[in-house]
N, C-alpha and C positions, 0 to 999 in steps of 0.2 A: 899768232897763236895757231892759225890754221896750218901753216907750214910746219910748226913743231909737232902737232898731232900727227900729221901725215908722216913725218920722219919716224916717230915712235912706232906707228903702225907698220911702216916698211921694215923697220928693224926686227919687230916681232915676227912678221911674215917671213923675212929672210932666215930667221933662226929656227922656224918651225920645221922645215925639211930635215935639217940636221938633227933636231931633237927627235923627230919621228923615226929617223934612221937609227938613232941610238936605241930608242925604245923597241923598235922592231927586232933589233938584234939581241934583246934581252928577253929570255923566256920567262923570267920572273922579275919581281920588283927588286930594287936595290936593297942591300942589307940594312940600310939605315931607315927604311920605311917600316912602319908598324905592320904586324901581320899576326894571324892566329897560329901560324906554323909554316912548315915547309910546303912548297908547291909540289905537284906531281913530278915536274921536270927535275926539281932539285933532288928529290928522293931517288929518282932513277939515275941521275947523273952521279950522285954520291955512291950508289951501289956499283955502277959501271966503272967508276974510277978506282974502286977498291978502298975508298976512304971509310966506308962503313964496314969495318973489318969484322968478320965472323958472324955476319947477319945475312940471312938468305932472303931475297925478294922473290916471291912466288906468285905467278898469275893464277887466279882461281878459275877453274873450269868445272864442268859438271862432274867429270870423273873424279877430280880431286875432292869436290864437295861431298860426293857420295862416300868416298873413302874415309874422309874425316868423320862424317856422320855415323858410319858403321863402326868406326873405332871408338866413338864416344858413347855408344849404346851400352848401358850397364847390363850385366848378366841378370837374367830373370831367375827368381827363386825356384820356379817350377822346373827350370833347366839345371840349375846348380844342384838341387836336392830332388832328383826325379824319383818317382815311384813310392812316395811316402804316403802310407795309408794311415788308418787309425792307430792311436797310441796303445799298444798292448803293454799294460803296466808290468814292469819288470821289478822284481824284488831285489834289493841290494843291501849290503851291510849297513846297519843303522835304522832300517825300517822296523816298525813294531807290528807284529801280526798276531792273530788269534785263530785257534784251530778248534773246530767242533766236530765230534764224531757221532754218527747215528749207528746203532746196532739193532738188527732185527731180533724179534723175540724167538726163542728164548736167548737172552743176552748171555754170552759165554765169557766175555773178556772184561767189559766195563760194568756190567750189572745195571742197576737202575739208579745209581747215585751220581749226581752231578758233581764234578770236581771243582767247578767254578766257585770260589769262596764268596763271590758277590751274590750268587743265586740261591745258595742254601740247598738243602736236601729236597728231592722231588721224585716222583715216580716216572718221570719221562725217560725215554730211551736215549736222549741226547746227552753227550758228555762234552762240556766246554772246558778246555784247558786254559790256564792263566795266560795272559798276554806275555809275549817275550820278544825281546829285540834280537834281530839277526846279528850274530857275532861277526867279528872282523874277518873270520875265515869264510863267512857267507853261509852259516848253518844254524839250525835250531835243534833242540833236543825234545823228543816226544816219547812218553812211556810206550813200551812195546814196539815202537817204530825205530827207536834209536836215534842216531845222529843223522839228521836229514839235511842234505845240501839244498839250499833254496836260492843261492846267488845266481842272478841272471835268468830266473824262471818266472813264468806267469803264475798267477794263483791257480789256474786250471792245471798246469803241469805239476805243481806241488801237491794238489789234491790227488791227482792220479798216482803219484809216487807213494803217498801215504796209504792210499787204498791198497796198492800192490803189497806194501810192507805188512799191512794188517790182515790181508787175505790168508785164511787158514788159522788165524788166531782169534778173530772176531767173526760174528755171524752176519754175513752180508753187510760189511761196513760201508757207510757213506760219509764223506768228509767235506767240510766247508772251511775254506781258508779266507779270512778277512784281513784286509790291511787296516789297522787301527790308526797308525800314525805314519804318514808319508814324509820321510826325512831325506829321500834321495832323488825321487823323480820330480824335479822342480825345474822351472825356467826362471832365469834371472832377468829382470827388466830394469834397465838403467837409462841414463841420458836425460833428454829434455822431456821428461814425464812429470806429472804432478807429484808422484810418490814412487820412488824406487822400491821394488818389491821382489819377493820370490814367490812365484805362482806354482802351486802344486798341480801336477798333471793327473788326469783320471783316464780310464778307458774310453771316455766319451770322445777324446781326441781334440784337445784344445788347439786353437789356431793362432796365427800371428796377431791378428787384431784382438783376440781374446786377451793376449798378454798386455797389449797397450791399454785395454779397458781395465785390466787388473791394476795397472799402474796409475789409474785415474785419468788416462788420456794424455795427449801431448799438450804442452803449454805454449806452443807457437802455432801460427797459421799452418794448416795442413799442406798448402802449396809450397811452403818453405821447409818442409820436413822430409828427411830420408830415414829409412829403416835399415839398420845393419843387423844381419843375423850371422852369428858365429856358431858353428857346429863342428866339433872335432877339430880338424885342421883346415876347414873351409870357412871363408868369410865372404859374404856377398852383401851388396848395398843396392837398394832401390828407392825411388821416390815414393813417399807414402800415398800420394793421390793415385798413383798407378796401382798400388796394392789394393786400394779401396775399389777402384773401378774394374779391376780384373780379378775375379774370384779365384782364378787358378794360382795367383801369386800369394793368396792367403793360405799358406801351406800349414799342414799339421806339424806341431812342435814335438820335439823329442827331449828326453831327460838330459840336462846339462846344457841346453841351448842358452845362449846369451843374446837377448834382444836389446838393441841400443837405438834409442830415438835421437837422431842427429839434426840439430837446427842448421840449415844450410843458407847462410847469408851470402848467396852468390851475387856477384855484381860485375858490371862492365862500365867503362868510362867512355864518354863520347866527347870528342873535341873537333874544332874546325867549323866548317860552313854547314851546320845543321841547326834545326830550330831550337834545340836545347843543348847546352854544354854542361854535363853533370855526370855524377856517378849514379847508375840506375841498378836496382836490384831486380832479379828475375827468379822464376820458380825453379824448384829442385829438378823438375823433369826437363828443364832446358828450353831455350828459345833459338830461333833461327836468326840469321843476319837480317833478313827482311823484317822480322818482328822488332829487332833491336833498332833499326833505322826508323821504323814507324814510331816507336816509343820516344825516340829523340826528336820527333817533329819533322822528320824527313830532311832532304837536302834543300837549302835555300836557293831558290831559282836564280837570283841575280848575283850569287856569289860562288856557288859550288862548282867544282870541276867534276862532272859526273864520271870522268875517266879516272879520277884520283880518289877512290874510296879504299882506305888501307886498314888492315887489322893487324895490330902489333901484338905478338903473343910469344910466350915461352911454350914451344910445342914439344910433344913426345919425339925424341930423336928417331924412334923406329918409324915414324910416319913421314919423315923428311928424307928424300933421296936426292943427293946432290954430289957433284964431283968436286965441289969446292970444300975447303976446310971451314967447318962451321964451329963457332965457339960454343963449348959446353956450358950449360948453366946447372943449377941445382937439380937434383933428383932425376937425372937423365933427360933433361929437356934442353932445347936449343932455341935461340932467339930467331924468330921468323916474322917477316912482314908479308902478309897476303894482300894482293892487289885485285880489286874488282872494277871492271869497266862497265858502268851502268848505261853507257851509250849503246851498248849492245843489248837489244831486246831479250836475247836468250839469257842474259845475266840475271834477269829477274827470277827465272826458274832456279838458277844456281844459288841465289841468295836464300831461297826457301829450303835448300838442302844443307847450306853451310851452317854448322852449329857454332853458336857463341859459347865460349867457356869462361869460367871464373877468372876475373882480373884482366880480361881482354881490354885493349885500348883501340877504339874505332875512331879513325881520323879521316875527315873529308877535307881535301885541299881546296884552296881558292882557285878559281879559274884565272887564266892569264888576262882575260878581258876585265875581270874585276880588279886585278892588280893595276892594269893600265888606267882604268877609270879612277882609281884611288890616286895614282901618280898625277893624272891630269888635274884632279881637284886640288892637289897640293901645289901644283905648278901655277894654277890660276890664282890661288890664294897669295902666292908670292908675287905674280906679275901685276895684279890689279892695284896694289898699293903703289907700285913703282910708276904705273901709268898715271895714277891720280896725282902723285907727287910732281911728275914732270908737267902735267897740265897746270898745276899751281905755279910752277916756276916760270912757265911761258906766258902766264897772264900779264897784261900790261900793268 
């Protein structure tokens, strides 16, 4: 029995150098072994050989991270709509207005009788004309003043025009124009609010957050919401929490603005040698790669290849510069694989600037040592039963 055991040991020992030589020549585990994904070497080899056609592999450095971060910054409302002051209410067709005229004594034109049928006769010097809607051509009709154009004017401008028309006819006339019904200076509030509404504007100067309040507030967490403002031919979008934190972005609204509250279920997926493999949601203002890795539980020390952190993304074609032919995807994007080497201490600063975007896939490859250890465990599981069986056969 002793001689048999020694024979088995010698056979195993003799086979080990060849086995180690084979394993040393393999950068990765064999294809038949279980794995969470490709290794760093496999991804690089596939790209170098051209088998990953139309996909660019890009090493991430500080300059690239800053370039991507700058491109992902959304336009600020204060920059898109600069110089917006208080809302000077402009009269438009469809509005209902009321005009009152005061005439100093002795009254020469209107006398002392009020023409407002709701008020009845009085001895006051004020004359209030019946309410009237601004016609389609943007005008109203007033006794002794004639056909008055009011379209696109403020109430102060209309008052001055009527006074000019009545001068010489009435004794020191004074005019008051009131907007009885605002049918045109409104802001439309839609989207993920508790109640879509049309908010009338006043000379007070209602702002963006006033419109959300008029709609009953948003019905999703603030951190997951974005606000889109459409004005004339311009549309801009910002995360709601930035608008709340930066008063400059809470701009004054204008007639015809459309405020849309957008729920942003942004997410990225984490795979490979990290603490958690799952889809994770993030805030509308965005997060960095460093934050994404931290939320996934970080790299697993005894499995991860710190040089093999990859971000798979459909990137804006304008941000990718390459001499190779890159396959186009939808909406002007191209498939890109970004690689980060966390062995380099400087890369931790890079990860703080690198922005994660919606539907990114972050993959951390297994280290070669982890693959070797996995193979050795599998090998020992295979050898031990054979040794045990041979011992049994050699027993007397």
